[in-house]
N, C-alpha and C positions, 0 to 999 in steps of 0.2 A: 615429553610430548611426542606424539606420534607423527612421523614424516619430516621432522626437523632435523637438519644435520648440524653437528657442532661445527663451529668456525674456528679455525687457527689464526691468531693474530700474527701478522708479519710486520717486522720492522726493518726499515732500511737505514743503515748508518753510512754517512759519507764521510770519507777520510780527506779532510781539508789539506792534508800535507802533500798528497798525491794529486796534482793537477794535470789535466790533459792539455791545457793551453800553455804556450810559452809566454810567460810573464815578462820576459826581458824584451819582448816586442810590443808591449802595450803602448809605449810612447809613439812608436811609429804608426800605430793604427788609430790613435786618438785623434778625431777630427779637429778638436780644439788646438792640439799641439801642432797638427799639420798647418793650420791657418795661421797660427802664431809664428811658426817658422817661415812661412811664406811672406808674412807681414814684415819680418825682420830682414830676410834675405832677398826676397823677390824671386826665388827659384822654387819651382814645384818639383820635388824629389820623388814623389811616389808614383809616377807614371811608368808604365811599361816601356822597356827599351825596344820592344818588338814593333815592327811597322804594322798598322792595321790592315786588315784584309776586308774587302768589300765583295760581297757575292750577291747574286740574284736569288732571292728566297721564294719567288713566286711559284716555283714548281715544287716546293716542299709542302708536306701535308700541313693543313691548316687546323685540324682539330686532333685532340688527344688520341682518339681511336685510330685515326689514319696514321699518326706518328708511331703508335704502338705496333701497328701492323707492319710498318716500314722497318722498324727496329727488329721485329721478329723475323722478317724476310732477310735482313742483313745478317742476323745471327745464324739463320739456316744456310745462307750463302757461305759464311765463313766455316760452318761445321762441314759443308760439302766439298771444301777444298781438299785437294790431295794432301797426304800426310807430310810430305817434304815441304810444301808451301806453308802449311799450318805450323810446322816446326820452325821455319823461318820467321813467321809472323804469328806467334801463338795467341794474340788477342785481336778482337774485331778492330779495336782502335789502332793497333799496330798495322794491321792489313789495310785499313782505310788510309792511314798516314802514307803507307808505301804507295798506295794507288795515287794520292795526291802529289807526292814528291816525284813520281815516275819510276820508282824502283820496281813497282809491280804494275803490270799493264793487263788490261782485259783483252782477251782474243775472242773475236766473234767467229761464226762458222766460216765466213769467207776469208777472213784475214787472221790467221794465227800461225805462230812459228811452228814448224815441223819438230818433231821430237829430236831428230838428228841435228838440226840447226841449233835448238835450244841446249842440247847436250854439248855441242861444240862450242857455244858461247858461254857455257855455264849457267844457262837460264832454266827455268822450270816452265815447261809447256804442258797444257792440258787439252785434250779433245773436248770442245764444248758440246758435241753432239751426244757424248756418253752421258752427260748429266742434264741435257735438256736446256742449257743456257750458256751465256758467256762465262768464261773462267779466266783467272788471272794468268798472266804469263810474266815471270819475273824479268825485267829488263827488255821486254818485247815492244813492238810497235803500239802506237796509240790507236785504239779502235775507231772505226769510222763513225760511230755514233756518239763518241765522248765529246764532252764540252767542258772547257775550263771557265772559271769564273772571270769575267771581264773587269779590268780596273775601272775606277770612276772616271 
């Protein structure tokens, strides 16, 4: 026939001996076993030991497009950090965690540690005017516009 391409049949073989899941944890994840254990002991064991955190999400983007734009802006912010700050916090998540914990602070145009103060304290200081926006300062002061989540 003219214009008809021959098709190659593809077959996928799955090796059941190599599983990606950890089968030794299946009883801990089975809801029936969790309920049975609770009925027997009266203790819920599968809850997280971490304390819950409550934050005000009204200021967060409410649609997928806005959330994607926010994520892209955050990735661009991380990519624009000085090399020594990126070396200390190589991923966006690590940099955001450091901001939240206070290890990394944003410096605005009016309030940022001078390079001499930062070097003396072992901190990293960045001139925000050079990049057009707030930049992080490791161990510096909290910026005037920063807001922490309020507890309930």
